C-alpha positions in Angstrom: -21.4 135.1 7.7 -21.7 133.2 4.5 -23.5 130.3 6.5 -25.8 132.6 8.1 -26.6 134.3 4.7 -27.3 130.9 3.3 -29.6 130.2 6.2 -31.6 133.4 5.7 -31.9 133.4 2.0 -33.0 129.6 2.2 -36.5 130.7 3.3 -36.0 131.0 6.9 -36.5 134.7 7.4 -39.7 134.1 9.2 -38.0 131.9 11.8 -35.4 134.5 12.5 -38.0 137.2 12.9 -40.0 134.9 15.4 -37.0 134.1 17.3 -35.9 137.8 17.6 -39.5 138.7 18.9 -39.0 136.2 21.9 -42.0 134.0 20.8 -41.4 130.4 21.5 -41.6 128.1 18.4 -42.0 124.4 18.5 -38.6 122.5 18.0 -39.8 120.7 15.0 -40.7 124.0 13.3 -37.3 125.4 14.0 -35.7 122.3 12.6 -37.7 122.6 9.4 -36.3 126.3 9.1 -32.8 125.0 9.4 -33.5 122.3 6.9 -34.8 124.6 4.2 -33.0 124.6 0.9 -33.5 127.3 -1.8 -35.0 126.3 -4.9 -36.5 123.2 -3.4 -39.8 122.3 -1.8 -39.9 120.5 1.5 -37.5 120.2 4.3 -37.6 116.4 5.1 -34.6 114.2 4.1 -35.1 111.5 1.6 -36.2 108.1 2.8 -33.4 106.5 0.9 -30.1 106.9 2.6 -27.3 107.9 0.3 -24.4 105.5 0.2 -20.9 106.8 1.1 -19.4 108.7 -1.8 -22.7 109.2 -3.5 -22.4 111.6 -6.5 -25.0 114.2 -7.6 -23.7 114.3 -11.3 -25.8 117.3 -12.5 -26.3 120.6 -10.8 -25.5 124.3 -11.5 -24.5 127.3 -9.6 -25.6 131.0 -10.2 -23.3 133.7 -8.5 -24.1 137.2 -10.0 -22.4 138.9 -7.0 -19.1 137.3 -8.0 -19.6 136.8 -11.7 -22.0 138.9 -13.7 -24.2 137.1 -16.2 -24.5 138.3 -19.8 -27.9 139.1 -21.3 -30.0 136.0 -21.7 -33.8 135.5 -22.4 -33.7 132.7 -19.9 -34.5 133.7 -16.3 -31.6 132.5 -13.9 -32.6 131.2 -10.5 -31.6 133.2 -7.4 -30.1 131.9 -4.2 -28.2 129.2 -6.1 -24.5 129.9 -5.1 -22.1 127.1 -3.8 -23.1 128.1 -0.2 -26.8 127.3 -0.9 -25.9 124.1 -2.6 -24.2 122.8 0.5 -27.5 123.0 2.1 -28.8 120.5 -0.5 -25.9 118.1 -0.1 -26.7 118.1 3.6 -30.4 117.3 3.1 -29.9 114.5 0.6 -26.6 113.1 1.8 -24.6 113.2 -1.4 -20.8 114.2 -1.0 -19.5 114.2 -4.6 -20.8 116.6 -7.2 -20.6 117.5 -11.0 -21.1 121.3 -11.6 -22.5 121.8 -15.1 -21.9 125.2 -16.7 -25.4 127.0 -16.8 -26.7 128.5 -19.9 -27.0 132.1 -18.4 -23.3 132.2 -18.3 -22.7 131.2 -21.8 -19.0 130.4 -22.3 -17.7 132.4 -19.2 -16.7 129.3 -17.2 -15.3 131.2 -14.2 -18.6 130.5 -12.0 -18.2 126.7 -12.7 -14.4 126.7 -12.1 -15.0 128.7 -8.8 -17.6 126.1 -7.6 -15.2 123.4 -8.3 -12.5 125.0 -6.3 -14.9 125.7 -3.4 -16.3 122.2 -3.2 -12.9 120.7 -3.5 -11.5 117.3 -4.5 -15.1 115.8 -4.4 -16.1 118.1 -7.3 -15.7 117.9 -11.1 -17.3 120.2 -13.8 -18.4 120.4 -17.4 -17.8 123.5 -19.3 -19.3 125.3 -22.4 -16.9 126.5 -25.0 -16.9 127.7 -28.4 -14.2 127.1 -31.2 -12.4 130.1 -30.2 -11.3 128.3 -27.0 -7.4 128.0 -27.0 -5.5 124.8 -26.1 -4.1 126.5 -23.2 -7.5 127.4 -21.8 -8.6 123.8 -22.2 -5.4 122.7 -20.3 -6.2 125.1 -17.5 -9.8 124.0 -17.4 -8.6 120.2 -17.1 -6.3 121.2 -14.2 -9.4 123.0 -12.7 -11.5 119.7 -12.6 -13.3 120.1 -16.0 -14.1 116.7 -17.4 -16.4 117.5 -20.4 -18.1 120.1 -22.6 -21.8 120.5 -23.0 -24.1 121.4 -25.8 -27.5 122.6 -24.7 -29.1 123.1 -28.0 -32.8 122.9 -27.7 -33.6 126.6 -27.3 -31.8 128.7 -30.2 -32.8 131.9 -28.3 -30.7 131.1 -25.2 -27.9 128.8 -26.3 -24.4 129.8 -26.3 -23.3 127.0 -28.8 -24.7 125.5 -32.0 -24.8 121.9 -33.5 -22.1 122.6 -36.1 -19.6 123.2 -33.3 -20.0 119.7 -31.9 -17.7 117.7 -34.0 -14.9 120.1 -34.2 -14.7 120.7 -30.5 -15.1 116.9 -29.8 -11.9 116.3 -31.7 -10.0 119.0 -29.7 -11.0 117.6 -26.3 -10.5 114.0 -27.0 -7.0 113.7 -26.2 -7.8 115.3 -22.8 -10.2 112.1 -22.0 -13.3 114.4 -21.8 -16.7 113.6 -22.7 -19.3 115.4 -24.8 -22.5 116.2 -23.0 -25.8 116.8 -24.7 -29.0 118.6 -23.4 -31.2 118.0 -26.5 -34.7 116.6 -27.3 -35.3 113.3 -28.9 -36.0 114.8 -32.3 -32.6 116.5 -32.4 -31.0 113.1 -31.4 -32.5 111.6 -34.4 -31.3 114.6 -36.5 -27.7 114.3 -35.2 -27.5 110.5 -35.1 -25.0 110.2 -38.1 -22.7 112.8 -36.4 -23.1 111.1 -33.0 -21.9 107.9 -34.3 -18.7 109.5 -35.6 -17.7 111.3 -32.4 -14.3 110.3 -31.1 -15.3 111.1 -27.4 -17.5 109.4 -24.9 -20.9 111.0 -24.8 -23.3 111.9 -22.0 -27.1 112.5 -22.5 -28.9 114.8 -19.9 -32.2 114.1 -18.3 -33.0 110.6 -19.7 -32.2 111.8 -23.1 -35.5 113.6 -23.3 -37.6 111.1 -25.4 -40.8 112.9 -26.6 -44.0 112.0 -24.8 -46.1 110.2 -25.0 -44.1 107.9 -27.1 -41.2 107.7 -24.4 -39.1 104.7 -24.8 -40.9 103.9 -28.0 -39.6 107.0 -29.7 -37.0 106.5 -32.4 -34.5 108.6 -30.4 -34.4 106.2 -27.5 -33.2 103.6 -29.9 -30.4 105.7 -31.1 -29.4 106.2 -27.5 -29.5 102.5 -26.8 -27.4 101.8 -29.8 -24.8 104.3 -28.7 -24.8 102.8 -25.2 -24.4 99.3 -26.6 -21.1 100.6 -28.3 -19.7 101.2 -24.9 -18.9 105.0 -25.0 -22.2 106.5 -23.9 -23.8 107.4 -20.6 -27.3 108.7 -19.6 -28.2 110.9 -16.6 -31.1 109.7 -14.6 -32.2 113.3 -13.9 -34.9 115.7 -15.0 -37.9 113.6 -14.0 -40.2 116.6 -14.1 -39.1 117.4 -17.8 -40.0 113.9 -18.8 -43.4 113.6 -17.3 -46.8 115.2 -17.9 -48.3 113.5 -14.9 -45.7 114.9 -12.6 -45.1 114.0 -8.9 -45.0 112.0 -6.9 -44.3 109.1 -9.1 -43.4 111.0 -12.4 -44.7 107.7 -14.3 -43.5 108.6 -17.8 -40.0 109.3 -16.5 -40.1 106.2 -14.2 -40.8 104.0 -17.3 -37.8 105.6 -19.3 -35.4 105.3 -16.3 -36.4 101.8 -15.5 -35.8 100.9 -19.2 -32.2 102.3 -19.1 -31.5 100.6 -15.6 -32.7 97.2 -17.2 -30.7 97.6 -20.2 -27.5 99.1 -19.1 -27.0 100.0 -15.4 -23.2 100.4 -16.0 -23.7 103.4 -18.1 -26.0 105.6 -15.8 -25.3 108.4 -13.3 -27.7 110.4 -11.1 -28.3 114.0 -11.0 -30.4 116.5 -9.0 -30.6 119.3 -11.7 -30.6 121.6 -8.8 -31.6 124.6 -8.8 -34.0 123.4 -11.5 -33.5 126.3 -13.9 -36.2 125.1 -16.3 -38.9 125.7 -13.6 -40.3 128.9 -12.2 -39.7 129.9 -8.6 -43.2 128.9 -7.5 -43.0 125.5 -9.0 -39.7 123.9 -7.7 -39.7 120.2 -6.9 -38.9 118.3 -3.7 -35.5 117.2 -4.0 -35.9 114.4 -1.4 -38.7 113.1 -3.5 -36.5 113.2 -6.5 -33.7 111.3 -4.8 -36.3 108.8 -3.4 -37.2 107.9 -7.1 -33.9 106.0 -7.3 -35.5 103.4 -4.9 -38.2 102.8 -7.7 -36.0 103.3 -10.7 -33.2 100.9 -9.5 -34.7 98.8 -6.6 -31.7 96.6 -6.2 -29.2 98.3 -3.7 -26.1 97.0 -5.7 -27.3 98.4 -8.9 -28.4 101.6 -7.2 -24.9 101.9 -5.5 -23.3 101.4 -8.9 -25.2 104.3 -10.4 -24.5 106.6 -7.4 -21.1 105.7 -6.7 -19.0 103.5 -9.0 -20.3 105.0 -12.2 -19.4 108.5 -11.4 -15.9 107.3 -10.4 -15.4 105.8 -13.8 -16.9 108.8 -15.8 -15.6 111.8 -13.8 -12.4 110.3 -12.2 -13.6 110.6 -8.5 -11.1 109.3 -6.2 -8.2 110.4 -8.5 -6.3 113.7 -8.2 -8.4 116.4 -9.8 
């Protein structure tokens, strides 16, 4: 029933209705309906074939039927459960995944821990916690597959954590071997630079580290991130092309320039993420996930480098291939 429910909510209601009416539909159209993924445009697979054990290192699940969301001004995507995400995995060919706690759930990490449990040994997660979290809770999170804590700080109206929490919490999770993940814009990276240099944990920057446009890689924040990468403890996610480009698809040229700069400088410190179900975008403006994955052919044209970003780097950062 879950699989059928995911099929229907994935945009194939019309196909079901036509089939029930006895009207013959073209096989190609029927296949398109089967390939539909909620919160994603298009049905075609990527041109780029995902290597074995490729990881999607940034996605979210929203499951209000199982876990109620606290009030938040940020609209949550619908049709974004684990069952829906499996349809995206089937479409793009990734098998490993990192579930990132979504902003709408604040510090209630049950939805993320549940997704990890459902997706099994090929899943890891990143939690959002406040200073009130207990050491016992952190230990339980670690056993549940959590490998980092996230600070999404750009929007004060919807964030669950604040910049002053970063350093105290980083000190608490350092012994677990976790990293601290940041979803911040470039101006905030500049402001936080002295603190970032002091953190005892590895760091991960979401979505190309959001260098402000049109400056892009010429912005001072990009230099800060490069400095942190060069010290050997910082990673960047090749994700969020649409939030790093004003020109947009199909090539997302500004994001492409930033991604290529990172690939040239430090391919050993990069991972890729879909950012499905694309919570920063309205329902009528979701991207084509096959196109987003195909950008990797342009961002990292060399197959060995690309496989490192999709397979080996996630193994090093998240511990894939080891007991969760």
